[in-house]
C-alpha positions as CSV (number, residue, x, y, z in Angstrom):
1,M,-0.1,0.1,-0.4
2,K,1.6,3.4,-1.7
3,R,0.3,6.2,1.3
4,F,1.4,9.8,0.0
5,A,-0.9,13.3,2.3
6,L,-0.8,17.1,1.2
7,I,1.3,18.9,4.3
8,G,-0.8,23.1,5.1
9,N,-2.5,24.2,7.2
10,P,-5.8,25.5,7.2
11,L,-6.1,22.0,5.3
12,T,-10.4,22.6,5.4
13,H,-10.5,23.7,2.0
14,S,-8.1,21.7,-0.2
15,F,-8.0,20.8,-3.4
16,S,-5.6,17.9,-3.4
17,K,-7.6,15.0,-1.1
18,S,-10.3,14.9,-3.7
19,Y,-8.3,15.4,-6.4
20,F,-6.5,12.2,-5.8
21,Q,-9.4,10.0,-4.5
22,S,-10.9,10.8,-7.7
23,K,-8.4,9.8,-9.7
24,F,-7.9,6.7,-8.2
25,E,-10.8,5.4,-9.4
26,R,-10.9,7.4,-12.5
27,E,-8.0,5.3,-13.2
28,G,-8.6,2.1,-11.4
29,I,-5.8,2.6,-9.4
30,E,-5.8,0.5,-6.3
31,D,-3.9,0.1,-2.9
32,V,-2.7,3.8,-2.4
33,T,-4.1,6.5,-0.1
34,Y,-4.0,10.2,-0.1
35,E,-4.6,12.0,3.2
36,N,-4.7,15.6,4.7
37,I,-2.6,15.8,7.4
38,E,-2.9,20.0,8.8
39,I,0.8,20.6,10.8
40,T,1.3,23.4,12.9
41,S,4.9,24.0,13.4
42,E,7.8,22.8,11.9
43,E,8.2,20.7,14.7
44,E,5.9,18.9,14.3
45,L,6.6,18.1,10.4
46,K,10.0,17.1,11.6
47,I,9.0,14.7,13.1
48,L,6.4,13.8,10.7
49,L,9.4,13.5,7.7
50,A,11.2,11.8,11.0
51,Q,8.8,8.8,10.8
52,K,9.0,8.1,7.2
53,L,5.7,6.8,7.1
54,Y,4.5,7.8,3.2
55,D,6.3,7.2,0.0
56,G,5.3,11.3,-0.2
57,F,3.6,14.5,0.1
58,N,2.3,17.7,-1.6
59,I,3.2,20.6,0.0
60,T,1.3,24.2,1.2
61,I,0.7,27.1,3.1
62,P,2.0,28.1,5.2
63,W,5.6,25.1,5.0
64,K,6.4,25.5,1.4
65,E,10.2,27.0,2.4
66,A,10.3,25.1,6.4
67,V,10.4,21.5,4.1
68,L,13.6,23.0,2.3
69,K,15.6,22.4,5.4
70,L,14.3,19.1,6.7
71,A,14.7,17.7,3.2
72,D,17.1,15.1,2.5
73,E,17.3,15.8,-0.9
74,V,16.7,18.8,-3.1
75,S,16.5,19.1,-6.5
76,D,18.0,21.8,-9.1
77,E,14.8,23.5,-9.1
78,C,14.2,23.6,-5.6
79,L,17.2,25.1,-4.7
80,A,16.6,27.6,-7.9
81,I,13.2,28.6,-6.2
82,Q,13.9,27.9,-2.2
83,S,10.5,26.4,-2.2
84,A,9.1,23.5,-2.6
85,N,5.6,21.5,-3.2
86,V,6.5,17.9,-3.4
87,L,8.0,15.3,-1.7
88,K,8.8,11.8,-2.5
89,L,10.1,8.8,-0.4
90,T,13.8,7.4,-1.6
91,D,16.5,5.2,0.2
92,V,18.1,8.1,1.2
93,G,15.4,9.9,3.0
94,Y,12.8,12.6,1.7
95,K,14.0,14.8,-1.6
96,A,13.0,18.3,-2.2
97,Y,10.6,19.1,-5.3
98,N,8.3,21.8,-7.4
99,T,6.1,21.7,-9.7
100,D,4.4,24.4,-9.2
101,Y,6.1,26.7,-11.8
102,I,5.3,23.6,-14.3
103,G,2.2,24.1,-13.1
104,F,1.6,28.2,-13.7
105,Q,4.3,28.6,-16.9
106,E,2.1,25.9,-18.5
107,T,-1.1,27.3,-17.6
108,L,1.1,31.1,-18.0
109,K,2.0,30.8,-22.1
110,P,-1.1,30.6,-23.5
111,L,-2.3,33.6,-22.7
112,L,0.8,35.8,-23.6
113,K,0.6,38.4,-25.8
114,P,4.0,40.4,-26.6
115,Y,2.5,43.6,-24.3
116,H,3.2,41.1,-21.2
117,T,6.9,42.2,-20.4
118,S,6.5,43.2,-16.6
119,A,4.1,41.3,-13.9
120,L,3.7,42.7,-10.2
121,I,3.6,39.8,-7.9
122,L,1.7,40.1,-4.9
123,G,2.1,37.7,-2.2
124,S,6.3,37.2,-1.0
125,G,5.8,33.2,0.5
126,G,6.5,30.6,-1.2
127,S,4.4,29.9,-4.2
128,S,5.5,33.9,-5.4
129,K,9.0,31.8,-5.7
130,A,7.6,29.8,-8.4
131,I,6.4,32.2,-10.1
132,A,9.1,34.8,-10.6
133,Y,11.1,31.5,-11.8
134,V,8.7,31.0,-13.7
135,L,8.9,35.1,-15.0
136,Q,13.0,34.6,-14.9
137,L,12.6,31.5,-17.7
138,L,10.0,33.4,-19.6
139,D,12.0,36.6,-20.1
140,I,9.5,38.6,-18.5
141,D,10.4,41.3,-16.2
142,Y,8.4,41.6,-12.5
143,Q,8.3,43.7,-8.8
144,I,8.0,41.7,-5.4
145,A,4.6,43.4,-3.7
146,T,4.6,42.3,-0.1
147,R,2.3,43.5,3.1
148,E,5.6,42.9,5.5
149,E,8.1,45.7,6.2
150,T,9.9,45.2,2.7
151,N,13.3,44.0,1.9
152,E,15.3,44.5,-1.1
153,G,14.0,44.5,-4.6
154,L,10.7,44.5,-2.7
155,I,7.4,46.4,-2.4
156,N,5.3,47.1,0.2
157,Y,1.0,47.4,-1.2
158,G,1.3,51.3,0.1
159,D,4.0,52.0,-2.0
160,I,1.2,50.1,-5.3
161,R,1.0,53.7,-6.8
162,T,-1.4,53.4,-10.3
163,I,1.2,53.7,-12.5
164,D,2.6,51.0,-11.6
165,V,0.1,48.8,-11.9
166,R,-0.3,50.4,-15.0
167,N,2.8,49.8,-16.6
168,A,2.9,45.6,-15.1
169,T,0.2,44.1,-17.4
170,I,0.7,41.1,-15.7
171,I,-0.3,41.6,-12.3
172,I,-0.2,37.5,-10.0
173,N,-1.4,37.1,-6.6
174,T,0.1,34.3,-4.9
175,T,-1.9,35.5,-1.5
176,P,-4.2,33.9,0.5
177,L,-6.4,36.6,-0.2
178,G,-10.3,36.4,-1.4
179,M,-9.6,32.6,-1.4
180,S,-12.7,30.6,0.4
181,P,-14.1,31.3,3.1
182,N,-12.8,35.0,3.2
183,I,-13.6,35.4,-0.5
184,N,-14.8,39.6,0.0
185,A,-11.3,39.6,1.2
186,F,-8.2,41.5,-2.2
187,P,-4.9,42.2,-2.1
188,A,-5.5,46.5,-1.8
189,I,-3.5,47.9,-5.0
190,P,-5.0,50.3,-7.4
191,Y,-7.6,48.9,-9.9
192,E,-7.8,52.0,-11.9
193,G,-4.8,51.6,-13.1
194,I,-5.6,47.9,-14.3
195,D,-7.2,48.2,-18.8
196,K,-7.9,45.5,-21.3
197,F,-3.7,45.1,-22.2
198,H,-3.5,43.2,-18.4
199,L,-3.7,39.6,-17.5
200,A,-5.2,39.0,-14.1
201,Y,-3.7,35.4,-12.7
202,D,-5.5,33.9,-8.8
203,L,-3.5,31.1,-7.5
204,I,-6.5,31.0,-5.9
205,Y,-8.9,28.3,-7.0
206,N,-11.8,28.5,-4.5
207,P,-13.9,30.7,-5.7
208,A,-13.6,30.0,-9.0
209,V,-13.5,33.5,-9.7
210,T,-12.2,36.2,-6.3
211,Q,-12.8,39.4,-5.6
212,F,-9.4,40.3,-7.5
213,L,-10.4,38.8,-10.8
214,K,-13.9,40.2,-10.3
215,K,-12.5,43.3,-10.0
216,A,-9.6,43.2,-11.9
217,N,-12.1,42.0,-15.3
218,L,-14.2,45.6,-15.2
219,Q,-11.5,46.5,-16.3
220,G,-11.3,45.4,-19.2
221,A,-8.4,42.3,-18.2
222,M,-7.9,38.7,-19.1
223,T,-8.2,36.6,-15.6
224,K,-7.5,33.1,-15.5
225,N,-7.9,31.8,-11.6
226,G,-5.5,28.8,-10.3
227,Y,-7.8,25.5,-11.1
228,D,-5.2,24.3,-14.4
229,M,-2.0,25.3,-12.6
230,L,-3.3,23.6,-9.8
231,I,-4.4,20.0,-11.9
232,R,-0.6,20.8,-14.5
233,Q,1.0,20.3,-10.5
234,A,-0.6,17.7,-9.1
235,E,-0.1,15.3,-12.3
236,E,3.6,16.2,-12.3
237,S,3.6,15.1,-8.8
238,W,2.3,11.7,-9.4
239,K,5.0,11.9,-12.2
240,I,7.4,12.5,-9.8
241,W,6.2,9.9,-7.4
242,N,6.1,6.8,-9.8
243,N,8.9,7.4,-11.5
């Protein structure tokens, strides 16, 4: 029996468990289980990984960065991104991978137009690092905005001007703002800077249309939620576990 699980907190509205259970039934995959494991501290995470009871994990908020310190091996992509969302049990322990960047890249590229040359990433967590990695690969300039005290190269939400939004024709929300059940929340940016030349991409998939996407759409922007990205990264996870 192979065992897989999603690690994160909270997991009330997680996608992975239902997706993989449906996949197992649909494809006739037997002798495999998938669970949700809510982890509230790094020490809990360390203990779980030391037990080596699972063949693989998906990792979500807030552990995508912390898990790198606890992995026995780290893929080249994870070293570059400094964030992991997949662990695979190997002979030497757990190896960390990142499939977020694959899911984002494959769902972003078909939407790009010649004028999509600059991006604004909302949020500075583990997911934002995978997004930044893809933008580097695609030679798209970007700026990262955060609610925290700004580090070098980052800007604070309060410092985002209308001109900054107007110049960034791709805007990606990597924060949980607007995710169910807090569906009325949204990133506080000057939406009046958005127009028909913008692409607004929200990594959130529940609800399908967040307040961020609604506001961008009202300004004429093309919009995309995170559902297709989630499916792509999940399928890449499965490939890694079974390779």
